[in-house]
All heavy atoms as a GROMACS GRO file, in nm:
protein
  609
    1MET      N    1   0.082  -0.119   0.000
    1MET     CA    2   0.000   0.000   0.000
    1MET      C    3   0.087   0.126   0.000
    1MET      O    4   0.057   0.220  -0.069
    1MET     CB    5  -0.094  -0.004   0.121
    1MET     CG    6  -0.179   0.117   0.136
    1MET     SD    7  -0.295   0.126   0.000
    1MET     CE    8  -0.415   0.232   0.064
    2ARG      N    9   0.191   0.126   0.079
    2ARG     CA   10   0.276   0.245   0.087
    2ARG      C   11   0.346   0.273  -0.045
    2ARG      O   12   0.359   0.389  -0.085
    2ARG     CB   13   0.378   0.231   0.199
    2ARG     CG   14   0.314   0.244   0.335
    2ARG     CD   15   0.418   0.247   0.443
    2ARG     NE   16   0.353   0.250   0.573
    2ARG     CZ   17   0.407   0.201   0.680
    2ARG    NH1   18   0.526   0.145   0.678
    2ARG    NH2   19   0.342   0.206   0.795
    3LYS      N   20   0.392   0.167  -0.114
    3LYS     CA   21   0.458   0.188  -0.243
    3LYS      C   22   0.360   0.246  -0.344
    3LYS      O   23   0.395   0.337  -0.418
    3LYS     CB   24   0.517   0.057  -0.295
    3LYS     CG   25   0.646   0.018  -0.230
    3LYS     CD   26   0.706  -0.100  -0.301
    3LYS     CE   27   0.841  -0.132  -0.240
    3LYS     NZ   28   0.910  -0.236  -0.313
    4PHE      N   29   0.237   0.191  -0.346
    4PHE     CA   30   0.134   0.245  -0.436
    4PHE      C   31   0.105   0.391  -0.404
    4PHE      O   32   0.098   0.475  -0.493
    4PHE     CB   33   0.005   0.164  -0.424
    4PHE     CG   34  -0.113   0.233  -0.488
    4PHE    CD1   35  -0.125   0.235  -0.626
    4PHE    CD2   36  -0.208   0.296  -0.410
    4PHE    CE1   37  -0.231   0.300  -0.685
    4PHE    CE2   38  -0.314   0.360  -0.469
    4PHE     CZ   39  -0.327   0.363  -0.606
    5LEU      N   40   0.090   0.420  -0.274
    5LEU     CA   41   0.058   0.557  -0.233
    5LEU      C   42   0.171   0.653  -0.271
    5LEU      O   43   0.144   0.762  -0.324
    5LEU     CB   44   0.033   0.562  -0.082
    5LEU     CG   45  -0.005   0.696  -0.024
    5LEU    CD1   46  -0.135   0.747  -0.088
    5LEU    CD2   47  -0.021   0.688   0.126
    6LYS      N   48   0.293   0.613  -0.247
    6LYS     CA   49   0.408   0.697  -0.281
    6LYS      C   50   0.411   0.725  -0.431
    6LYS      O   51   0.432   0.838  -0.475
    6LYS     CB   52   0.537   0.629  -0.235
    6LYS     CG   53   0.659   0.715  -0.244
    6LYS     CD   54   0.779   0.642  -0.183
    6LYS     CE   55   0.900   0.731  -0.181
    6LYS     NZ   56   1.015   0.666  -0.120
    7HIS      N   57   0.386   0.623  -0.511
    7HIS     CA   58   0.384   0.638  -0.656
    7HIS      C   59   0.268   0.729  -0.700
    7HIS      O   60   0.286   0.816  -0.785
    7HIS     CB   61   0.372   0.500  -0.722
    7HIS     CG   62   0.363   0.505  -0.871
    7HIS    ND1   63   0.470   0.539  -0.951
    7HIS    CD2   64   0.258   0.485  -0.953
    7HIS    CE1   65   0.430   0.538  -1.078
    7HIS    NE2   66   0.302   0.505  -1.081
    8ALA      N   67   0.150   0.709  -0.641
    8ALA     CA   68   0.032   0.788  -0.677
    8ALA      C   69   0.051   0.935  -0.641
    8ALA      O   70   0.014   1.024  -0.718
    8ALA     CB   71  -0.092   0.732  -0.608
    9VAL      N   72   0.109   0.962  -0.526
    9VAL     CA   73   0.134   1.100  -0.483
    9VAL      C   74   0.233   1.167  -0.578
    9VAL      O   75   0.212   1.281  -0.621
    9VAL     CB   76   0.186   1.104  -0.337
    9VAL    CG1   77   0.238   1.241  -0.300
    9VAL    CG2   78   0.076   1.060  -0.241
   10LYS      N   79   0.336   1.096  -0.615
   10LYS     CA   80   0.435   1.151  -0.709
   10LYS      C   81   0.372   1.175  -0.845
   10LYS      O   82   0.392   1.280  -0.906
   10LYS     CB   83   0.554   1.054  -0.722
   10LYS     CG   84   0.666   1.108  -0.806
   10LYS     CD   85   0.783   1.011  -0.810
   10LYS     CE   86   0.894   1.064  -0.898
   10LYS     NZ   87   1.006   0.971  -0.904
   11ALA      N   88   0.292   1.080  -0.893
   11ALA     CA   89   0.227   1.094  -1.024
   11ALA      C   90   0.128   1.210  -1.026
   11ALA      O   91   0.109   1.275  -1.129
   11ALA     CB   92   0.156   0.964  -1.061
   12ALA      N   93   0.066   1.238  -0.911
   12ALA     CA   94  -0.030   1.348  -0.902
   12ALA      C   95   0.039   1.483  -0.888
   12ALA      O   96  -0.025   1.587  -0.896
   12ALA     CB   97  -0.125   1.325  -0.785
   13GLY      N   98   0.168   1.481  -0.868
   13GLY     CA   99   0.243   1.606  -0.856
   13GLY      C  100   0.227   1.674  -0.721
   13GLY      O  101   0.250   1.794  -0.709
   14ILE      N  102   0.191   1.599  -0.620
   14ILE     CA  103   0.175   1.656  -0.486
   14ILE      C  104   0.313   1.656  -0.420
   14ILE      O  105   0.368   1.552  -0.389
   14ILE     CB  106   0.076   1.574  -0.401
   14ILE    CG1  107  -0.059   1.570  -0.470
   14ILE    CG2  108   0.064   1.631  -0.260
   14ILE    CD1  109  -0.158   1.474  -0.407
   15VAL      N  110   0.365   1.777  -0.400
   15VAL     CA  111   0.501   1.785  -0.345
   15VAL      C  112   0.509   1.862  -0.214
   15VAL      O  113   0.603   1.845  -0.138
   15VAL     CB  114   0.598   1.850  -0.447
   15VAL    CG1  115   0.617   1.760  -0.568
   15VAL    CG2  116   0.548   1.987  -0.490
   16HIS      N  117   0.410   1.945  -0.185
   16HIS     CA  118   0.419   2.030  -0.066
   16HIS      C  119   0.327   1.985   0.047
   16HIS      O  120   0.306   2.059   0.142
   16HIS     CB  121   0.386   2.176  -0.103
   16HIS     CG  122   0.484   2.234  -0.200
   16HIS    ND1  123   0.616   2.254  -0.170
   16HIS    CD2  124   0.469   2.274  -0.328
   16HIS    CE1  125   0.678   2.305  -0.274
   16HIS    NE2  126   0.590   2.318  -0.372
   17LYS      N  127   0.271   1.865   0.036
   17LYS     CA  128   0.184   1.814   0.141
   17LYS      C  129   0.227   1.674   0.179
   17LYS      O  130   0.272   1.597   0.096
   17LYS     CB  131   0.038   1.811   0.093
   17LYS     CG  132  -0.020   1.947   0.071
   17LYS     CD  133  -0.166   1.940   0.043
   17LYS     CE  134  -0.220   2.080   0.024
   17LYS     NZ  135  -0.362   2.086   0.031
   18ARG      N  136   0.212   1.643   0.306
   18ARG     CA  137   0.242   1.509   0.354
   18ARG      C  138   0.117   1.423   0.337
   18ARG      O  139   0.012   1.453   0.393
   18ARG     CB  140   0.282   1.515   0.501
   18ARG     CG  141   0.326   1.382   0.554
   18ARG     CD  142   0.391   1.398   0.690
   18ARG     NE  143   0.427   1.267   0.739
   18ARG     CZ  144   0.374   1.211   0.848
   18ARG    NH1  145   0.287   1.278   0.919
   18ARG    NH2  146   0.410   1.091   0.885
   19VAL      N  147   0.127   1.318   0.260
   19VAL     CA  148   0.014   1.229   0.236
   19VAL      C  149   0.045   1.094   0.299
   19VAL      O  150   0.145   1.031   0.267
   19VAL     CB  151  -0.012   1.212   0.084
   19VAL    CG1  152  -0.129   1.118   0.062
   19VAL    CG2  153  -0.038   1.347   0.019
   20THR      N  154  -0.042   1.054   0.390
   20THR     CA  155  -0.026   0.926   0.459
   20THR      C  156  -0.138   0.831   0.418
   20THR      O  157  -0.235   0.873   0.355
   20THR     CB  158  -0.030   0.946   0.612
   20THR    OG1  159  -0.161   0.994   0.647
   20THR    CG2  160   0.076   1.045   0.659
   21THR      N  161  -0.126   0.708   0.456
   21THR     CA  162  -0.233   0.612   0.426
   21THR      C  163  -0.362   0.652   0.498
   21THR      O  164  -0.471   0.628   0.447
   21THR     CB  165  -0.192   0.469   0.467
   21THR    OG1  166  -0.150   0.469   0.604
   21THR    CG2  167  -0.080   0.417   0.380
   22HIS      N  168  -0.350   0.717   0.611
   22HIS     CA  169  -0.468   0.763   0.685
   22HIS      C  170  -0.542   0.872   0.605
   22HIS      O  171  -0.666   0.871   0.597
   22HIS     CB  172  -0.427   0.816   0.822
   22HIS     CG  173  -0.541   0.834   0.916
   22HIS    ND1  174  -0.607   0.728   0.974
   22HIS    CD2  175  -0.602   0.945   0.962
   22HIS    CE1  176  -0.703   0.774   1.051
   22HIS    NE2  177  -0.703   0.906   1.046
   23VAL      N  178  -0.469   0.964   0.548
   23VAL     CA  179  -0.529   1.069   0.464
   23VAL      C  180  -0.594   1.006   0.342
   23VAL      O  181  -0.706   1.043   0.303
   23VAL     CB  182  -0.421   1.172   0.421
   23VAL    CG1  183  -0.476   1.267   0.315
   23VAL    CG2  184  -0.370   1.249   0.541
   24PHE      N  185  -0.528   0.909   0.282
   24PHE     CA  186  -0.582   0.838   0.166
   24PHE      C  187  -0.713   0.769   0.202
   24PHE      O  188  -0.810   0.773   0.128
   24PHE     CB  189  -0.479   0.737   0.117
   24PHE     CG  190  -0.519   0.664  -0.008
   24PHE    CD1  191  -0.524   0.730  -0.129
   24PHE    CD2  192  -0.551   0.530  -0.003
   24PHE    CE1  193  -0.560   0.663  -0.245
   24PHE    CE2  194  -0.588   0.461  -0.118
   24PHE     CZ  195  -0.592   0.529  -0.239
   25ARG      N  196  -0.719   0.711   0.319
   25ARG     CA  197  -0.839   0.642   0.368
   25ARG      C  198  -0.956   0.740   0.382
   25ARG      O  199  -1.068   0.713   0.340
   25ARG     CB  200  -0.805   0.580   0.503
   25ARG     CG  201  -0.897   0.480   0.556
   25ARG     CD  202  -0.835   0.420   0.684
   25ARG     NE  203  -0.937   0.392   0.780
   25ARG     CZ  204  -1.014   0.284   0.774
   25ARG    NH1  205  -0.997   0.197   0.679
   25ARG    NH2  206  -1.106   0.265   0.864
   26HIS      N  207  -0.930   0.857   0.440
   26HIS     CA  208  -1.033   0.960   0.454
   26HIS      C  209  -1.082   1.006   0.317
   26HIS      O  210  -1.203   1.024   0.296
   26HIS     CB  211  -0.980   1.081   0.532
   26HIS     CG  212  -0.973   1.060   0.679
   26HIS    ND1  213  -1.083   1.038   0.758
   26HIS    CD2  214  -0.867   1.058   0.762
   26HIS    CE1  215  -1.046   1.023   0.883
   26HIS    NE2  216  -0.914   1.034   0.889
   27SER      N  217  -0.990   1.028   0.225
   27SER     CA  218  -1.028   1.072   0.091
   27SER      C  219  -1.113   0.967   0.021
   27SER      O  220  -1.211   1.000  -0.046
   27SER     CB  221  -0.902   1.097   0.007
   27SER     OG  222  -0.829   1.204   0.061
   28PHE      N  223  -1.077   0.841   0.037
   28PHE     CA  224  -1.152   0.732  -0.024
   28PHE      C  225  -1.297   0.733   0.023
   28PHE      O  226  -1.390   0.731  -0.058
   28PHE     CB  227  -1.083   0.599   0.011
   28PHE     CG  228  -1.154   0.477  -0.036
   28PHE    CD1  229  -1.161   0.447  -0.172
   28PHE    CD2  230  -1.214   0.390   0.054
   28PHE    CE1  231  -1.227   0.333  -0.216
   28PHE    CE2  232  -1.279   0.275   0.011
   28PHE     CZ  233  -1.285   0.247  -0.125
   29ALA      N  234  -1.317   0.740   0.154
   29ALA     CA  235  -1.452   0.739   0.210
   29ALA      C  236  -1.531   0.861   0.167
   29ALA      O  237  -1.649   0.850   0.128
   29ALA     CB  238  -1.446   0.732   0.362
   30THR      N  239  -1.470   0.977   0.169
   30THR     CA  240  -1.538   1.100   0.131
   30THR      C  241  -1.579   1.097  -0.015
   30THR      O  242  -1.691   1.135  -0.051
   30THR     CB  243  -1.448   1.222   0.160
   30THR    OG1  244  -1.411   1.221   0.298
   30THR    CG2  245  -1.520   1.351   0.129
   31HIS      N  246  -1.491   1.049  -0.102
   31HIS     CA  247  -1.524   1.042  -0.245
   31HIS      C  248  -1.634   0.940  -0.272
   31HIS      O  249  -1.721   0.964  -0.356
   31HIS     CB  250  -1.400   1.009  -0.328
   31HIS     CG  251  -1.306   1.124  -0.342
   31HIS    ND1  252  -1.346   1.249  -0.381
   31HIS    CD2  253  -1.173   1.132  -0.323
   31HIS    CE1  254  -1.242   1.330  -0.385
   31HIS    NE2  255  -1.136   1.262  -0.348
   32LEU      N  256  -1.632   0.828  -0.203
   32LEU     CA  257  -1.740   0.730  -0.220
   32LEU      C  258  -1.876   0.791  -0.186
   32LEU      O  259  -1.972   0.778  -0.262
   32LEU     CB  260  -1.716   0.607  -0.133
   32LEU     CG  261  -1.610   0.508  -0.180
   32LEU    CD1  262  -1.591   0.399  -0.074
   32LEU    CD2  263  -1.647   0.447  -0.313
   33LEU      N  264  -1.882   0.858  -0.072
   33LEU     CA  265  -2.009   0.919  -0.032
   33LEU      C  266  -2.049   1.031  -0.128
   33LEU      O  267  -2.166   1.047  -0.161
   33LEU     CB  268  -1.999   0.973   0.112
   33LEU     CG  269  -1.993   0.865   0.219
   33LEU    CD1  270  -1.955   0.926   0.354
   33LEU    CD2  271  -2.125   0.792   0.229
   34GLY      N  272  -1.951   1.106  -0.174
   34GLY     CA  273  -1.978   1.214  -0.269
   34GLY      C  274  -2.032   1.165  -0.401
   34GLY      O  275  -2.104   1.237  -0.471
   35ARG      N  276  -1.999   1.042  -0.437
   35ARG     CA  277  -2.048   0.983  -0.562
   35ARG      C  278  -2.181   0.910  -0.543
   35ARG      O  279  -2.232   0.849  -0.635
   35ARG     CB  280  -1.944   0.888  -0.618
   35ARG     CG  281  -1.816   0.960  -0.662
   35ARG     CD  282  -1.712   0.866  -0.710
   35ARG     NE  283  -1.756   0.809  -0.838
   35ARG     CZ  284  -1.702   0.705  -0.895
   35ARG    NH1  285  -1.602   0.644  -0.837
   35ARG    NH2  286  -1.745   0.661  -1.011
   36GLY      N  287  -2.234   0.914  -0.420
   36GLY     CA  288  -2.365   0.856  -0.396
   36GLY      C  289  -2.364   0.713  -0.344
   36GLY      O  290  -2.468   0.649  -0.338
   37THR      N  291  -2.250   0.662  -0.304
   37THR     CA  292  -2.243   0.527  -0.248
   37THR      C  293  -2.318   0.523  -0.115
   37THR      O  294  -2.307   0.615  -0.034
   37THR     CB  295  -2.096   0.486  -0.225
   37THR    OG1  296  -2.024   0.498  -0.347
   37THR    CG2  297  -2.085   0.343  -0.174
   38ASP      N  298  -2.393   0.419  -0.094
   38ASP     CA  299  -2.471   0.401   0.028
   38ASP      C  300  -2.379   0.403   0.149
   38ASP      O  301  -2.272   0.341   0.150
   38ASP     CB  302  -2.545   0.266   0.019
   38ASP     CG  303  -2.624   0.237   0.145
   38ASP    OD1  304  -2.724   0.307   0.168
   38ASP    OD2  305  -2.583   0.146   0.219
   39ILE      N  306  -2.420   0.474   0.254
   39ILE     CA  307  -2.336   0.489   0.373
   39ILE      C  308  -2.307   0.356   0.440
   39ILE      O  309  -2.200   0.336   0.497
   39ILE     CB  310  -2.396   0.590   0.472
   39ILE    CG1  311  -2.292   0.627   0.579
   39ILE    CG2  312  -2.525   0.538   0.534
   39ILE    CD1  313  -2.323   0.750   0.657
   40ARG      N  314  -2.399   0.261   0.433
   40ARG     CA  315  -2.375   0.129   0.493
   40ARG      C  316  -2.265   0.055   0.417
   40ARG      O  317  -2.185  -0.019   0.477
   40ARG     CB  318  -2.503   0.044   0.494
   40ARG     CG  319  -2.611   0.099   0.581
   40ARG     CD  320  -2.580   0.072   0.726
   40ARG     NE  321  -2.691   0.120   0.808
   40ARG     CZ  322  -2.694   0.111   0.937
   40ARG    NH1  323  -2.596   0.055   1.002
   40ARG    NH2  324  -2.796   0.158   1.005
   41THR      N  325  -2.259   0.075   0.287
   41THR     CA  326  -2.152   0.014   0.207
   41THR      C  327  -2.018   0.073   0.246
   41THR      O  328  -1.919   0.002   0.264
   41THR     CB  329  -2.178   0.035   0.057
   41THR    OG1  330  -2.304  -0.022   0.024
   41THR    CG2  331  -2.069  -0.027  -0.028
   42VAL      N  332  -2.013   0.205   0.260
   42VAL     CA  333  -1.889   0.273   0.301
   42VAL      C  334  -1.849   0.226   0.441
   42VAL      O  335  -1.731   0.200   0.466
   42VAL     CB  336  -1.905   0.426   0.296
   42VAL    CG1  337  -1.778   0.495   0.347
   42VAL    CG2  338  -1.937   0.472   0.154
   43GLN      N  339  -1.946   0.212   0.530
   43GLN     CA  340  -1.919   0.164   0.665
   43GLN      C  341  -1.850   0.028   0.660
   43GLN      O  342  -1.750   0.005   0.729
   43GLN     CB  343  -2.050   0.153   0.745
   43GLN     CG  344  -2.030   0.095   0.884
   43GLN     CD  345  -2.162   0.067   0.954
   43GLN    OE1  346  -2.268   0.070   0.894
   43GLN    NE2  347  -2.155   0.038   1.082
   44GLU      N  348  -1.902  -0.060   0.578
   44GLU     CA  349  -1.843  -0.194   0.567
   44GLU      C  350  -1.703  -0.190   0.506
   44GLU      O  351  -1.611  -0.255   0.555
   44GLU     CB  352  -1.934  -0.283   0.482
   44GLU     CG  353  -1.888  -0.427   0.477
   44GLU     CD  354  -1.985  -0.516   0.402
   44GLU    OE1  355  -2.106  -0.491   0.406
   44GLU    OE2  356  -1.936  -0.611   0.338
   45LEU      N  357  -1.686  -0.111   0.401
   45LEU     CA  358  -1.555  -0.101   0.336
   45LEU      C  359  -1.449  -0.042   0.430
   45LEU      O  360  -1.333  -0.082   0.425
   45LEU     CB  361  -1.564  -0.015   0.210
   45LEU     CG  362  -1.637  -0.077   0.092
   45LEU    CD1  363  -1.659   0.027  -0.018
   45LEU    CD2  364  -1.560  -0.196   0.038
   46MET      N  365  -1.491   0.052   0.514
   46MET     CA  366  -1.397   0.116   0.605
   46MET      C  367  -1.371   0.032   0.731
   46MET      O  368  -1.277   0.058   0.805
   46MET     CB  369  -1.449   0.254   0.646
   46MET     CG  370  -1.463   0.352   0.530
   46MET     SD  371  -1.308   0.386   0.447
   46MET     CE  372  -1.226   0.484   0.570
   47GLY      N  373  -1.458  -0.067   0.754
   47GLY     CA  374  -1.441  -0.152   0.871
   47GLY      C  375  -1.490  -0.088   1.000
   47GLY      O  376  -1.445  -0.125   1.109
   48HIS      N  377  -1.582   0.007   0.988
   48HIS     CA  378  -1.636   0.073   1.107
   48HIS      C  379  -1.747  -0.013   1.168
   48HIS      O  380  -1.837  -0.057   1.098
   48HIS     CB  381  -1.697   0.209   1.070
   48HIS     CG  382  -1.598   0.308   1.018
   48HIS    ND1  383  -1.634   0.411   0.936
   48HIS    CD2  384  -1.465   0.320   1.038
   48HIS    CE1  385  -1.527   0.483   0.906
   48HIS    NE2  386  -1.423   0.429   0.967
   49SER      N  387  -1.740  -0.034   1.298
   49SER     CA  388  -1.846  -0.110   1.364
   49SER      C  389  -1.964  -0.019   1.398
   49SER      O  390  -2.077  -0.066   1.410
   49SER     CB  391  -1.794  -0.177   1.491
   49SER     OG  392  -1.739  -0.080   1.578
   50ASP      N  393  -1.940   0.110   1.410
   50ASP     CA  394  -2.045   0.207   1.446
   50ASP      C  395  -2.070   0.301   1.330
   50ASP      O  396  -1.976   0.363   1.276
   50ASP     CB  397  -1.999   0.285   1.569
   50ASP     CG  398  -2.105   0.377   1.626
   50ASP    OD1  399  -2.213   0.390   1.565
   50ASP    OD2  400  -2.080   0.435   1.733
   51LEU      N  401  -2.195   0.314   1.288
   51LEU     CA  402  -2.230   0.400   1.176
   51LEU      C  403  -2.195   0.547   1.204
   51LEU      O  404  -2.164   0.622   1.112
   51LEU     CB  405  -2.379   0.387   1.144
   51LEU     CG  406  -2.428   0.463   1.020
   51LEU    CD1  407  -2.358   0.413   0.895
   51LEU    CD2  408  -2.579   0.450   1.006
   52ASN      N  409  -2.197   0.587   1.331
   52ASN     CA  410  -2.163   0.726   1.365
   52ASN      C  411  -2.022   0.761   1.321
   52ASN      O  412  -1.995   0.875   1.284
   52ASN     CB  413  -2.178   0.750   1.516
   52ASN     CG  414  -2.322   0.752   1.558
   52ASN    OD1  415  -2.409   0.797   1.484
   52ASN    ND2  416  -2.350   0.700   1.677
   53THR      N  417  -1.933   0.666   1.324
   53THR     CA  418  -1.796   0.690   1.279
   53THR      C  419  -1.794   0.722   1.130
   53THR      O  420  -1.725   0.813   1.086
   53THR     CB  421  -1.708   0.566   1.307
   53THR    OG1  422  -1.717   0.535   1.445
   53THR    CG2  423  -1.564   0.592   1.270
   54THR      N  424  -1.872   0.651   1.053
   54THR     CA  425  -1.879   0.672   0.909
   54THR      C  426  -1.948   0.804   0.876
   54THR      O  427  -1.912   0.871   0.780
   54THR     CB  428  -1.953   0.555   0.841
   54THR    OG1  429  -1.899   0.432   0.889
   54THR    CG2  430  -1.938   0.560   0.690
   55GLN      N  431  -2.046   0.842   0.955
   55GLN     CA  432  -2.122   0.964   0.929
   55GLN      C  433  -2.036   1.090   0.938
   55GLN      O  434  -2.072   1.193   0.883
   55GLN     CB  435  -2.241   0.975   1.024
   55GLN     CG  436  -2.350   0.877   0.992
   55GLN     CD  437  -2.464   0.882   1.091
   55GLN    OE1  438  -2.446   0.915   1.207
   55GLN    NE2  439  -2.583   0.849   1.043
   56ILE      N  440  -1.923   1.082   1.003
   56ILE     CA  441  -1.831   1.196   1.012
   56ILE      C  442  -1.794   1.243   0.871
   56ILE      O  443  -1.783   1.363   0.846
   56ILE     CB  444  -1.705   1.158   1.092
   56ILE    CG1  445  -1.741   1.135   1.238
   56ILE    CG2  446  -1.597   1.264   1.078
   56ILE    CD1  447  -1.631   1.072   1.320
   57TYR      N  448  -1.779   1.152   0.777
   57TYR     CA  449  -1.739   1.188   0.642
   57TYR      C  450  -1.846   1.268   0.569
   57TYR      O  451  -1.814   1.345   0.479
   57TYR     CB  452  -1.705   1.062   0.561
   57TYR     CG  453  -1.588   0.987   0.619
   57TYR    CD1  454  -1.605   0.864   0.679
   57TYR    CD2  455  -1.460   1.040   0.614
   57TYR    CE1  456  -1.498   0.794   0.733
   57TYR    CE2  457  -1.351   0.972   0.669
   57TYR     CZ  458  -1.372   0.849   0.728
   57TYR     OH  459  -1.266   0.784   0.781
   58ILE      N  460  -1.972   1.252   0.607
   58ILE     CA  461  -2.080   1.327   0.543
   58ILE      C  462  -2.062   1.476   0.568
   58ILE      O  463  -2.087   1.558   0.480
   58ILE     CB  464  -2.218   1.278   0.592
   58ILE    CG1  465  -2.242   1.137   0.541
   58ILE    CG2  466  -2.329   1.372   0.547
   58ILE    CD1  467  -2.369   1.074   0.593
   59HIS      N  468  -2.014   1.512   0.684
   59HIS     CA  469  -1.995   1.654   0.717
   59HIS      C  470  -1.888   1.719   0.632
   59HIS      O  471  -1.887   1.841   0.615
   59HIS     CB  472  -1.962   1.670   0.866
   59HIS     CG  473  -2.070   1.621   0.955
   59HIS    ND1  474  -2.191   1.684   0.967
   59HIS    CD2  475  -2.078   1.512   1.035
   59HIS    CE1  476  -2.268   1.618   1.050
   59HIS    NE2  477  -2.202   1.512   1.094
   60LEU      N  478  -1.800   1.641   0.576
   60LEU     CA  479  -1.693   1.695   0.491
   60LEU      C  480  -1.742   1.728   0.351
   60LEU      O  481  -1.675   1.797   0.276
   60LEU     CB  482  -1.578   1.594   0.481
   60LEU     CG  483  -1.512   1.553   0.612
   60LEU    CD1  484  -1.409   1.443   0.587
   60LEU    CD2  485  -1.448   1.673   0.679
   61LEU      N  486  -1.860   1.680   0.315
   61LEU     CA  487  -1.911   1.696   0.179
   61LEU      C  488  -1.972   1.832   0.151
   61LEU      O  489  -1.986   1.872   0.036
   61LEU     CB  490  -2.014   1.587   0.148
   61LEU     CG  491  -1.959   1.446   0.145
   61LEU    CD1  492  -2.074   1.347   0.128
   61LEU    CD2  493  -1.859   1.429   0.033
   62GLY      N  494  -2.016   1.902   0.252
   62GLY     CA  495  -2.077   2.033   0.231
   62GLY      C  496  -2.224   2.022   0.195
   62GLY      O  497  -2.297   1.939   0.248
   63ASP      N  498  -2.269   2.105   0.100
   63ASP     CA  499  -2.411   2.118   0.067
   63ASP      C  500  -2.471   1.994   0.002
   63ASP      O  501  -2.586   1.961   0.026
   63ASP     CB  502  -2.433   2.238  -0.025
   63ASP     CG  503  -2.400   2.368   0.044
   63ASP    OD1  504  -2.408   2.372   0.168
   63ASP    OD2  505  -2.367   2.464  -0.026
   64HIS      N  506  -2.399   1.928  -0.086
   64HIS     CA  507  -2.455   1.814  -0.159
   64HIS      C  508  -2.420   1.684  -0.086
   64HIS      O  509  -2.326   1.615  -0.119
   64HIS     CB  510  -2.400   1.809  -0.302
   64HIS     CG  511  -2.445   1.925  -0.383
   64HIS    ND1  512  -2.574   1.941  -0.424
   64HIS    CD2  513  -2.378   2.032  -0.429
   64HIS    CE1  514  -2.586   2.052  -0.493
   64HIS    NE2  515  -2.468   2.110  -0.496
   65ILE      N  516  -2.501   1.654   0.013
   65ILE     CA  517  -2.473   1.537   0.098
   65ILE      C  518  -2.487   1.409   0.017
   65ILE      O  519  -2.588   1.384  -0.047
   65ILE     CB  520  -2.566   1.536   0.221
   65ILE    CG1  521  -2.532   1.655   0.308
   65ILE    CG2  522  -2.553   1.406   0.298
   65ILE    CD1  523  -2.612   1.667   0.433
   66ALA      N  524  -2.382   1.328   0.022
   66ALA     CA  525  -2.378   1.196  -0.040
   66ALA      C  526  -2.415   1.199  -0.188
   66ALA      O  527  -2.476   1.108  -0.240
   66ALA     CB  528  -2.467   1.098   0.036
   67GLY      N  529  -2.376   1.305  -0.256
   67GLY     CA  530  -2.395   1.309  -0.400
   67GLY      C  531  -2.538   1.333  -0.443
   67GLY      O  532  -2.571   1.320  -0.560
   68THR      N  533  -2.626   1.371  -0.351
   68THR     CA  534  -2.766   1.394  -0.385
   68THR      C  535  -2.777   1.519  -0.471
   68THR      O  536  -2.723   1.623  -0.437
   68THR     CB  537  -2.851   1.412  -0.258
   68THR    OG1  538  -2.834   1.297  -0.177
   68THR    CG2  539  -2.997   1.431  -0.292
   69LYS      N  540  -2.846   1.506  -0.584
   69LYS     CA  541  -2.863   1.619  -0.674
   69LYS      C  542  -3.011   1.644  -0.695
   69LYS      O  543  -3.094   1.555  -0.686
   69LYS     CB  544  -2.799   1.589  -0.810
   69LYS     CG  545  -2.649   1.574  -0.803
   69LYS     CD  546  -2.593   1.551  -0.940
   69LYS     CE  547  -2.443   1.537  -0.934
   69LYS     NZ  548  -2.385   1.513  -1.065
   70SER      N  549  -3.040   1.767  -0.725
   70SER     CA  550  -3.176   1.803  -0.759
   70SER      C  551  -3.212   1.739  -0.894
   70SER      O  552  -3.128   1.731  -0.983
   70SER     CB  553  -3.187   1.956  -0.770
   70SER     OG  554  -3.302   1.993  -0.842
   71PRO      N  555  -3.335   1.696  -0.913
   71PRO     CA  556  -3.377   1.643  -1.043
   71PRO      C  557  -3.352   1.744  -1.155
   71PRO      O  558  -3.321   1.707  -1.267
   71PRO     CB  559  -3.525   1.614  -1.024
   71PRO     CG  560  -3.542   1.593  -0.878
   71PRO     CD  561  -3.442   1.683  -0.813
   72LEU      N  562  -3.362   1.873  -1.124
   72LEU     CA  563  -3.336   1.976  -1.225
   72LEU      C  564  -3.189   1.976  -1.267
   72LEU      O  565  -3.158   1.996  -1.384
   72LEU     CB  566  -3.376   2.114  -1.172
   72LEU     CG  567  -3.525   2.135  -1.149
   72LEU    CD1  568  -3.551   2.270  -1.087
   72LEU    CD2  569  -3.602   2.120  -1.280
   73ASP      N  570  -3.100   1.955  -1.171
   73ASP     CA  571  -2.957   1.947  -1.204
   73ASP      C  572  -2.930   1.834  -1.300
   73ASP      O  573  -2.848   1.845  -1.391
   73ASP     CB  574  -2.872   1.928  -1.078
   73ASP     CG  575  -2.868   2.051  -0.990
   73ASP    OD1  576  -2.898   2.161  -1.040
   73ASP    OD2  577  -2.837   2.037  -0.869
   74GLN      N  578  -2.997   1.723  -1.282
   74GLN     CA  579  -2.977   1.607  -1.369
   74GLN      C  580  -3.028   1.632  -1.510
   74GLN      O  581  -2.975   1.579  -1.607
   74GLN     CB  582  -3.042   1.484  -1.308
   74GLN     CG  583  -2.974   1.443  -1.179
   74GLN     CD  584  -3.043   1.329  -1.107
   74GLN    OE1  585  -3.146   1.280  -1.153
   74GLN    NE2  586  -2.987   1.284  -0.997
   75LEU      N  587  -3.131   1.714  -1.524
   75LEU     CA  588  -3.185   1.745  -1.656
   75LEU      C  589  -3.091   1.836  -1.735
   75LEU      O  590  -3.086   1.831  -1.857
   75LEU     CB  591  -3.322   1.814  -1.644
   75LEU     CG  592  -3.437   1.727  -1.598
   75LEU    CD1  593  -3.561   1.813  -1.578
   75LEU    CD2  594  -3.466   1.616  -1.697
   76LEU      N  595  -3.018   1.919  -1.665
   76LEU     CA  596  -2.931   2.017  -1.729
   76LEU      C  597  -2.796   1.961  -1.770
   76LEU      O  598  -2.722   2.027  -1.841
   76LEU     CB  599  -2.912   2.138  -1.636
   76LEU     CG  600  -3.039   2.214  -1.602
   76LEU    CD1  601  -3.010   2.320  -1.498
   76LEU    CD2  602  -3.100   2.275  -1.725
   77THR      N  603  -2.764   1.841  -1.727
   77THR     CA  604  -2.633   1.785  -1.762
   77THR      C  605  -2.642   1.684  -1.873
   77THR      O  606  -2.740   1.635  -1.911
   77THR     CB  607  -2.566   1.717  -1.641
   77THR    OG1  608  -2.652   1.617  -1.589
   77THR    CG2  609  -2.532   1.820  -1.536
   0.00000   0.00000   0.00000
């Protein structure tokens, strides 16, 4: 995992930030929820026994919780 992460960080051109596997884990969960993945699925993938732990990532998403879009937004794209 560390070799992959080191390679991915270098390929992305991230040079002024420290990226750890823990940061990668948070990003993974946040992106899954942002794309509309069911929170129970994310809970299982992250290995959380308590759903409250997983719900922390929802607060990082801002206005569009868990990728929810207005039906009007979907018509315009």
